[in-house]
Steps between C-alpha positions, in 0.01 A plus 500: 500500500796740526269781594354280786852419622597868488197596696544226755841643594331802643251518789146612456407859578215525736233759429136570595269545196214741510249348265189698597310561183757331282445216262614167631468182291473163652540209268349181629203453743617216718632462853787742447271772385254424788785567750636803344178687379393621844798698559488664159131573559586652827776726327230653283634365182297482171522120458435308187481131513585301175406132540255267347404367846537599864456351848172571671669767725648688197159478322341648805738790472402563141132476584534752771674752251828489685678375178432496132504150353578434129398129459758380260878397495766754472566693171787710388407868590315409824771694692469833313501801730553270807706590778531166679433136393459176679545187268363204659366232264578141465589553122881554483476622135242778594717590813800548282304707243355729773838546657650588159238760455558638842872518422418689167248752662722554810228364735604364838408134487482226758487140390379219720678218300844659444631754744830527299309614187299760691587873519336519851443279795207498757636529863337321786288780657309547813345811673485639832333832599628765251809265391533263212777250557655351172770233511689431171760239434721740280688234301364251236727213639403394837142650482306356791136621518427305818782681676377837376158417626623379840706831535198703401284318754745549780540874433120557463434309815762686696356825377136389591574368855742776579812279543652685198437868534647822383411828673293747317739795402214716403273662751211277607150621542402439860193291547334198673451160353234291649631147447299184567749269641305178443379231744830450677758310298753765393515335158146591437534867485477651156819577300409872503445493877837348562679760276328788679602359843858486380479866401322626810648752756220420755279184536189509720406147558180311620534211743345276225748611228768250387749582778784298347524763229604755761829319577601552147503884508811699504607643831411856421123423436289595789253241591199599704249265664156637433364345829764701687435847362412724779145617470478808709170659432445300185346185430732217398413539124529878524847455648610269217362754240695775662814295518485429130444861424772626730775293353384549154509872544860459630589387152517142579398207290242308726360154480192411686542115531168327555395147521303340214360781266470864608133524419379166633414589867830691512383861536706579185251744357476695821884553484480589121240751566693667781809508281284655214378765732853588611613523128740190537546277206376153560565174322287200570667152451240215523573199705401136510210480737496247768133434425598284202866428544488345849222261407692409203804437699309261727366325200163639482369665175257777574318398180483151340303366194177343621551603866509889520453765222549786734690617807434788745747663719375663820655657808429323827645742743148610586248249632189445300276640768701810549324810373827608332493202264456582120479132408168343391548165681151367427561543125840340530359197666296445180781504255627173369855613432808541723510744793831635605531680827793714592573630853229266633678254742357643817159537347457164319271358756246779445564493134430122467197530721361775297545323163332180632220709643433634156501173316858395447535126571681431828714239334651756260878455493715762649885536490709743712838580348737661744799702389451389152791485240755531789710238667246487795191431284257248623156393406221403732177348361156502651134562402266783577358291791848428647729792407457702805607225735770379251660847477509518883649149541751548236588854622467651156636860506504788273597553222293225351272463188180322539337312215143385512368278228513167314824601337676436834447117431604505139864424567436241766258268306 
């Protein structure tokens, strides 16, 4: 007890352990082990679990070969040649015995049942790109794991969304990130996409990108509207490609902010290919596609048990009878699943007529979801027989996602 009191008088010393290839012993296969093991596995530790039983998740780690499992209770000597131990059983006597062995063998030991008797504590940890945040209450008295976790969460969230940022002191490698901004709601961009925006020098944005995110950028960031890039002798896409290359070659960190996902009707691959040909490093950050997120936001599942076992996403920017169309509309009419049409508002009449002509029932439900996931979202319902007139009467305008199929009626039954 005197030793515990003496230790409590001094704060804990924080340190990062490099456990790759080093023996770590976990005693107890319950919920504590289930929470702690993934981080130890990620650290590359040589993990031995000592426990007569384990949760299904822990057992799956053993089956996958991520840990070695000795299926028995703790015995003296189990911590031989061990660098780090986690003691987490419901047996107080076993915990005390393992802790005593750790003390004898000078093994750093964490105890889930008695932090005061442990020689090490586990901080609340979180990760952002290239950074591990660890928050540790340094004194035994007043330890508050919930407060540590809350602080951890606040710091990680700030790093991820760019509200807490430290400038890179080392030279950055110039390049371009093709970032999918999601369907419109700024909260639906990925964590990585938001972080890259916060680190950008130049942002070239699409009209359909999440515009609210641009207001959060620091004043020094140059924001370029892709629709307003002067084309000169170039086609629009060529002009955008050249703008990306020009700014990257000037040593800038460039983000190409696109709506939805860069590779779903977003010409992202064209830009990636142009950058590769110019020798520019390119990072692709996937985004949430409007093809599934907008229907979901409007209460429409693109698949539903007993209703639709598949969904197909097509571009409607070219009419079915246009020789440039690459869509096999007759085949789509024969499918029983859901059809999601992007960029098809002005062609929906011709699309509906073509589907019906090739066998799709005229009473097939249709929903048009305009400006999905934003404050201006609205949903207009119709059928294939009525959708052309309904879209005109309701003045449905792009951007809108069109959903065709029985799933449209699932949420309204």
